[in-house]
ZARO-182628 format. One record per residue: y, z, x of N, C-alpha, C in turn. Coordinates in steps of 0.05 Angstrom, whole numbers, padded with zeros to 5 digits, always signed. Example, Ala and Ser with C-alpha at 12.3 -4.5 7.8 and 13.67 -1.06 7.14 Angstrom:
// residues 2
-00114+00156+00264-00090+00156+00246-00066+00156+00264;-00045+00142+00257-00021+00143+00273+00001+00157+00258;
This chain:
// residues 269
+00915+00292+01493+00925+00265+01496+00902+00245+01498;+00881+00253+01512+00858+00235+01514+00845+00230+01487;+00844+00251+01470+00833+00248+01444+00849+00228+01427;+00875+00229+01430+00893+00211+01415+00888+00182+01424;+00884+00179+01450+00879+00152+01461+00853+00141+01451;+00833+00159+01450+00806+00151+01440+00808+00143+01411;+00824+00159+01396+00827+00153+01367+00840+00125+01363;+00860+00119+01380+00873+00093+01378+00854+00071+01385;+00837+00076+01405+00818+00056+01412+00798+00051+01390;+00790+00073+01377+00771+00070+01355+00783+00055+01331;+00809+00061+01326+00822+00047+01304+00825+00017+01311;+00832+00012+01337+00835-00016+01345+00809-00031+01344;+00788-00017+01353+00761-00030+01352+00753-00036+01323;+00759-00016+01305+00752-00021+01276+00768-00043+01264;+00794-00044+01272+00812-00065+01261+00803-00092+01270;+00793-00094+01295+00784-00120+01305+00759-00130+01292;+00742-00111+01286+00716-00118+01274+00716-00115+01244;+00713-00090+01234+00711-00085+01206+00737-00091+01191;+00759-00085+01204+00785-00089+01191+00790-00118+01183;+00783-00136+01202+00786-00165+01196+00767-00173+01174;+00744-00161+01174+00724-00167+01153+00734-00159+01126;+00746-00134+01125+00757-00124+01099+00781-00142+01091;+00798-00149+01109+00821-00166+01103+00812-00193+01092;+00793-00205+01105+00783-00231+01096+00771-00228+01068;+00756-00206+01064+00743-00202+01038+00764-00198+01016;+00785-00183+01022+00807-00179+01002+00821-00205+00995;+00826-00221+01016+00839-00247+01012+00822-00265+00995;+00796-00266+01001+00777-00282+00986+00775-00273+00957;+00774-00246+00954+00773-00235+00927+00797-00242+00911;+00821-00241+00924+00846-00248+00910+00846-00277+00902;+00836-00295+00920+00835-00323+00914+00816-00329+00891;+00792-00315+00892+00772-00320+00871+00782-00309+00844;+00798-00288+00844+00809-00278+00819+00829-00299+00808;+00845-00311+00825+00863-00332+00816+00848-00356+00805;+00826-00363+00819+00810-00386+00810+00798-00379+00782;+00788-00354+00780+00776-00346+00754+00797-00348+00731;+00821-00338+00737+00842-00339+00717+00849-00368+00709;+00849-00386+00729+00855-00414+00725+00834-00427+00707;+00808-00423+00714+00787-00436+00698+00784-00424+00671;+00789-00398+00668+00787-00386+00641+00809-00396+00623;+00833-00401+00635+00855-00413+00619+00847-00441+00611;+00835-00457+00629+00826-00484+00622+00804-00482+00600;+00786-00462+00603+00765-00458+00584+00777-00452+00556;+00798-00436+00556+00812-00429+00531+00823-00454+00518;+00837-00470+00533+00848-00495+00523+00827-00514+00513;+00804-00515+00528+00782-00533+00519+00771-00524+00492;+00767-00498+00489+00756-00488+00463+00775-00494+00440;+00801-00491+00446+00821-00496+00425+00822-00526+00418;+00818-00544+00438+00818-00572+00432+00793-00580+00416;+00771-00565+00421+00746-00570+00406+00746-00558+00378;+00770-00546+00370+00773-00535+00344+00753-00512+00339;+00747-00497+00361+00730-00473+00358+00746-00452+00343;+00731-00436+00327+00744-00414+00312+00762-00397+00331;+00788-00395+00324+00807-00380+00342+00798-00352+00348;+00786-00338+00328+00777-00311+00333+00756-00310+00355;+00737-00329+00355+00717-00329+00376+00729-00334+00403;+00749-00352+00404+00763-00358+00429+00776-00333+00440;+00790-00318+00423+00804-00294+00432+00785-00272+00442;+00760-00273+00435+00741-00253+00444+00726-00264+00468;+00716-00289+00467+00699-00300+00488+00714-00303+00514;+00738-00314+00514+00752-00320+00538+00759-00294+00554;+00772-00274+00543+00777-00249+00558+00752-00236+00568;+00731-00236+00551+00705-00223+00559+00693-00238+00583;+00694-00264+00582+00683-00280+00605+00699-00274+00630;+00725-00272+00628+00742-00267+00651+00735-00240+00664;+00732-00220+00647+00726-00193+00657+00698-00191+00670;+00678-00204+00658+00651-00204+00669+00651-00218+00696;+00664-00241+00699+00664-00255+00724+00678-00238+00746;+00700-00226+00739+00714-00209+00759+00698-00185+00767;+00683-00174+00748+00666-00151+00755+00644-00159+00774;+00632-00182+00770+00612-00193+00788+00623-00198+00815;+00648-00209+00816+00661-00214+00842+00666-00188+00857;+00674-00167+00843+00678-00141+00856+00652-00131+00868;+00630-00133+00853+00604-00125+00864+00596-00140+00889;+00601-00167+00888+00595-00183+00912+00613-00175+00936;+00638-00168+00930+00656-00159+00951+00646-00133+00964;+00638-00114+00947+00628-00089+00957+00602-00093+00974;+00585-00111+00964+00561-00117+00980+00568-00130+01006;+00588-00146+01007+00598-00159+01031+00608-00139+01052;+00620-00117+01042+00629-00096+01059+00607-00077+01069;+00583-00082+01058+00560-00065+01066+00556-00041+01049;+00570-00039+01027+00567-00017+01008+00543-00024+00990;+00525-00006+00987+00501-00010+00970+00509-00010+00941;+00507-00034+00928+00515-00036+00900+00492-00029+00881;+00467-00026+00892+00445-00020+00875+00449+00008+00862;+00459+00027+00878+00464+00053+00867+00487+00053+00846;+00507+00036+00852+00529+00033+00833+00520+00022+00807;+00503+00001+00809+00492-00012+00785+00475+00008+00769;+00459+00024+00783+00442+00044+00770+00459+00065+00756;+00481+00073+00770+00499+00093+00758+00512+00082+00733;+00521+00057+00734+00533+00044+00711+00513+00042+00688;+00488+00035+00695+00468+00033+00674+00463+00060+00661;+00461+00081+00677+00456+00108+00667+00480+00117+00649;+00504+00111+00659+00528+00118+00644+00528+00103+00618;+00519+00078+00619+00518+00061+00595+00500+00073+00574;+00477+00083+00582+00458+00096+00564+00470+00120+00551;+00483+00137+00568+00495+00161+00557+00518+00155+00538;+00534+00136+00546+00557+00128+00528+00546+00116+00502;+00525+00100+00505+00513+00087+00481+00503+00108+00461;+00491+00130+00471+00482+00151+00453+00505+00165+00440;+00527+00168+00455+00550+00182+00444+00566+00165+00425;+00564+00139+00428+00580+00120+00413+00563+00102+00395;+00544+00113+00381+00527+00097+00365+00543+00082+00343;+00562+00097+00331+00579+00084+00311+00595+00061+00322;+00605+00064+00346+00621+00043+00358+00603+00019+00365;+00578+00025+00374+00560+00003+00380+00552-00012+00354;+00550+00003+00332+00546-00010+00306+00569-00029+00299;+00593-00019+00305+00617-00036+00300+00616-00061+00318;+00607-00057+00343+00605-00079+00362+00586-00100+00352;+00562-00090+00343+00542-00109+00333+00553-00123+00308;+00567-00108+00291+00578-00120+00267+00599-00141+00274;+00615-00135+00295+00636-00154+00304+00623-00180+00314;+00601-00178+00329+00587-00202+00339+00576-00218+00315;+00565-00204+00295+00554-00218+00271+00577-00233+00257;+00600-00220+00254+00623-00233+00241+00633-00257+00256;+00634-00254+00283+00644-00276+00299+00625-00300+00299;+00599-00294+00298+00579-00316+00298+00576-00328+00270;+00574-00312+00250+00570-00322+00222+00596-00330+00209;+00619-00319+00219+00646-00323+00208+00647-00324+00178;+00640-00302+00164+00644-00302+00135+00673-00303+00127;+00691-00297+00146+00720-00300+00142+00733-00305+00169;+00757-00314+00168+00772-00319+00193+00801-00309+00189;+00816-00309+00211+00843-00300+00210+00859-00318+00190;+00873-00305+00172+00888-00320+00151+00875-00320+00124;+00849-00313+00123+00835-00312+00097+00843-00287+00082;+00843-00290+00055+00847-00267+00038+00820-00257+00028;+00813-00232+00035+00786-00223+00029+00787-00196+00014;+00765-00191+00000+00761-00166-00014+00735-00154-00004;+00737-00128+00006+00713-00116+00017+00717-00086+00017;+00696-00071+00009+00695-00042+00010+00719-00030-00004;+00727-00042-00027+00749-00030-00042+00776-00038-00033;+00778-00054-00011+00804-00062-00001+00806-00093-00003;+00831-00102-00004+00835-00131-00004+00862-00137+00010;+00862-00159+00023+00886-00167+00038+00881-00191+00056;+00901-00199+00070+00899-00222+00088+00889-00213+00116;+00869-00226+00127+00859-00219+00153+00879-00228+00174;+00889-00208+00189+00909-00214+00210+00897-00215+00237;+00874-00201+00241+00861-00202+00267+00832-00193+00265;+00815-00204+00281+00787-00196+00282+00780-00190+00311;+00774-00165+00317+00766-00157+00343+00736-00149+00343;+00726-00143+00366+00697-00137+00367+00689-00112+00351;+00708-00093+00349+00701-00068+00336+00713-00066+00308;+00736-00078+00303+00750-00074+00278+00762-00100+00268;+00764-00101+00241+00778-00123+00228+00804-00112+00216;+00826-00126+00218+00852-00117+00209+00861-00133+00185;+00867-00119+00163+00877-00132+00139+00906-00123+00134;+00922-00142+00123+00948-00135+00114+00948-00138+00083;+00954-00116+00070+00953-00116+00040+00978-00129+00029;+00977-00133+00003+01000-00146-00011+01025-00130-00009;+01024-00103-00006+01047-00086-00003+01053-00079+00026;+01042-00096+00044+01049-00095+00073+01037-00071+00087;+01015-00060+00078+01001-00040+00092+00980-00053+00110;+00972-00039+00131+00951-00049+00149+00926-00032+00145;+00904-00046+00139+00878-00033+00135+00860-00040+00159;+00851-00020+00174+00833-00024+00196+00804-00018+00187;+00788-00039+00186+00761-00036+00175+00740-00038+00198;+00722-00019+00201+00701-00020+00221+00682-00043+00216;+00677-00059+00236+00661-00083+00232+00632-00076+00225;+00622-00052+00234+00595-00044+00227+00592-00041+00197;+00612-00030+00184+00611-00027+00155+00616-00053+00141;+00636-00068+00151+00643-00094+00138+00619-00113+00138;+00604-00114+00160+00581-00133+00162+00559-00126+00143;+00559-00101+00132+00538-00093+00113+00548-00091+00085;+00572-00099+00080+00584-00098+00053+00585-00126+00040;+00589-00126+00014+00594-00151+00000+00623-00160+00007;+00626-00184+00016+00652-00194+00024+00659-00217+00005;+00682-00215-00008+00692-00237-00025+00715-00251-00010;+00710-00276-00002+00730-00291+00012+00744-00308-00009;+00769-00300-00016+00783-00312-00038+00791-00341-00033;+00800-00346-00009+00811-00373-00004+00796-00390+00016;+00770-00385+00018+00754-00401+00036+00752-00430+00026;+00750-00433-00001+00749-00460-00013+00778-00469-00020;+00780-00495-00023+00807-00507-00027+00817-00504-00055;+00799-00499-00074+00807-00496-00102+00796-00471-00114;+00810-00461-00135+00801-00437-00150+00804-00442-00180;+00787-00429-00195+00789-00431-00224+00806-00408-00235;+00825-00414-00252+00841-00394-00265+00831-00389-00293;+00825-00364-00300+00816-00356-00326+00836-00337-00338;+00849-00346-00360+00868-00329-00374+00861-00327-00403;+00867-00304-00415+00861-00300-00444+00887-00293-00458;+00892-00307-00480+00916-00303-00496+00908-00295-00524;+00921-00275-00535+00914-00265-00561+00934-00273-00582;+00924-00281-00606+00942-00288-00628+00932-00273-00653;+00950-00272-00672+00943-00258-00698+00923-00275-00714;+00908-00262-00731+00889-00276-00749+00904-00294-00769;+00930-00287-00774+00946-00302-00793+00957-00328-00781;+00955-00332-00754+00968-00355-00741+00948-00378-00740;+00959-00402-00736+00943-00426-00734+00931-00428-00705;+00905-00423-00702+00894-00422-00675+00893-00450-00663;+00891-00471-00679+00891-00498-00668+00918-00504-00655;+00939-00496-00668+00965-00500-00658+00969-00484-00632;+00959-00459-00632+00961-00442-00608+00946-00454-00585;+00922-00466-00590+00907-00479-00569+00922-00502-00557;+00935-00518-00574+00950-00541-00565+00974-00533-00548;+00987-00511-00557+01010-00501-00542+01001-00492-00514;+00979-00478-00512+00969-00468-00486+00962-00492-00468;+00949-00512-00480+00941-00536-00465+00966-00551-00455;+00986-00553-00471+01011-00566-00463+01024-00551-00440;+01023-00524-00441+01035-00508-00419+01019-00513-00393;+00993-00516-00395+00977-00522-00371+00985-00548-00359;+00989-00569-00376+00996-00595-00366+01024-00597-00353;+01041-00577-00359+01067-00576-00346+01066-00571-00316;+01043-00560-00307+01040-00555-00278+01027-00580-00266;+01042-00594-00249+01033-00619-00239+01011-00616-00218;+01005-00592-00209+00984-00588-00189+00957-00580-00201;+00956-00577-00227+00930-00571-00240+00911-00595-00237;+00886-00590-00230+00866-00611-00226+00858-00623-00253;+00855-00649-00253+00845-00663-00277+00815-00663-00279;+00801-00658-00256+00772-00657-00256+00763-00633-00239;+00752-00613-00251+00744-00610-00280+00769-00607-00297;+00767-00618-00321+00789-00618-00340+00795-00590-00350;+00820-00584-00356+00827-00557-00368+00811-00553-00394;+00804-00528-00399+00789-00520-00422+00804-00498-00437;+00808-00502-00463+00821-00482-00480+00805-00480-00506;+00796-00455-00512+00781-00451-00537+00780-00422-00544;+00772-00416-00569+00769-00388-00577+00747-00375-00561;+00754-00351-00551+00736-00337-00534+00724-00312-00549;+00739-00301-00568+00729-00276-00581+00745-00271-00606;+00730-00261-00626+00743-00250-00650+00745-00220-00646;+00768-00211-00637+00771-00183-00631+00779-00167-00656;+00781-00141-00654+00787-00124-00677+00814-00130-00690;+00833-00138-00674+00860-00143-00685+00872-00169-00675;+00856-00186-00664+00867-00211-00653+00845-00232-00649;+00854-00257-00648+00836-00279-00639+00843-00284-00609;+00824-00282-00592+00829-00286-00563+00821-00314-00555;+00840-00328-00543+00836-00355-00534+00835-00356-00504;+00813-00369-00494+00809-00371-00465+00821-00397-00455;+00837-00395-00434+00847-00419-00420+00835-00419-00392;+00821-00441-00386+00807-00443-00360+00815-00470-00347;+00825-00468-00323+00833-00493-00308+00831-00488-00278;+00831-00510-00263+00828-00508-00234+00854-00516-00220;+00860-00501-00199+00885-00506-00183+00878-00503-00153;+00896-00515-00136+00893-00509-00107+00894-00479-00102;+00879-00470-00082+00878-00441-00077+00905-00429-00072;+00923-00443-00058+00949-00432-00052+00968-00431-00077;+00959-00443-00099+00975-00443-00123+00963-00424-00145;+00943-00408-00137+00929-00391-00157+00948-00372-00170;+00963-00356-00154+00981-00336-00166+01005-00349-00179;+01015-00371-00168+01037-00385-00181+01030-00394-00209;+01005-00405-00212+00997-00414-00238+00994-00391-00258;+00984-00369-00249+00981-00346-00266+01008-00336-00277;+01027-00332-00258+01053-00322-00267+01067-00342-00285;+01064-00368-00279+01077-00388-00296+01065-00388-00324;+01039-00387-00327+01026-00388-00353+01032-00363-00370;+01032-00340-00358+01038-00316-00373+01066-00317-00385;+01085-00326-00370+01112-00328-00379+01117-00351-00398;+01106-00375-00391+01111-00399-00406+01098-00397-00434;+01073-00387-00436+01059-00386-00461+01073-00366-00480;+01083-00343-00468+01098-00324-00485+01122-00337-00498;+01137-00352-00482+01161-00365-00493+01154-00386-00514;+01132-00401-00508+01124-00422-00527+01114-00410-00553;+01100-00387-00552+01091-00374-00576+01115-00364-00592;+01135-00353-00579+01159-00343-00593+01173-00366-00606;+01175-00389-00592+01189-00412-00604+01175-00423-00628;+01148-00419-00630+01132-00430-00652+01124-00408-00671;+01136-00385-00669+01130-00362-00687+01101-00354-00688;+01088-00355-00665+01060-00346-00663+01061-00318-00652;+01048-00300-00666+01049-00272-00659+01028-00264-00639;+01037-00249-00619+01018-00237-00600+01014-00208-00609;+00991-00202-00622+00987-00176-00635+00982-00154-00615;+00985-00130-00624+00977-00107-00609+00959-00090-00626;+00942-00073-00615+00922-00058-00630+00936-00041-00652;+00925-00043-00676+00935-00028-00699+00913-00014-00713;+00920+00008-00726+00900+00023-00741+00912+00028-00769;+00899+00017-00789+00908+00021-00817+00894+00045-00829;+00909+00063-00839+00899+00088-00851+00905+00087-00881;+00884+00089-00897+00887+00089-00926+00880+00117-00936;+00897+00127-00954+00892+00154-00966+00891+00151-00996;+00875+00167-01008+00872+00167-01037+00890+00188-01050;
């Protein structure tokens, strides 16, 4: 019975001294976490108002929040009298071991930082890289996510992406369309050129400067190839291609201009 009483006294004594200290520390930590969340949300809104790259915002804000909370936890442990130097040393040692084991991931991390800082592309851009192409749907520190034209998701390691040639298809507002149309040697190429040019002018979004260009591009083995070159807004690139391929075919048929196919004439004695 005496032991039980002594234990209760010890618990009561701890609760009055250390217990209150722990309670105050937990309350303060909770309040500081709430303040951190509040200011990081404000920071997020500030960056968005400043028109900062959305991808950078999605990485910087959560990372800042986590770092601040981690520092607050270390301060809380130090407040309780727990030696944080050993914890910090253990974390550093673990970091070295993890770094050696995850060299590829660290390469991806470095690549992600390069992409976020240099921003060769952003979310929404259509890019070609490492044999893949698609619309960038998300950029994280380790991976870039592409959605292909047939709705597949390609996850690309940032370490590899940052060291590859990247073609950003729609970074600029305009693109040049290059199309080649073939006609027979027996057809009037001047008439064919005018037909192609008229088809181009039917698209009201084609840029007048630089002016559309239509001319003979090649004397092929079984055809005369005519190059049509014109500029359109980037978002109209594919529309203009599909329109021209269909419209020129119809116009050629209406004007009896032949689109030849490869032929081989065999003469025998």
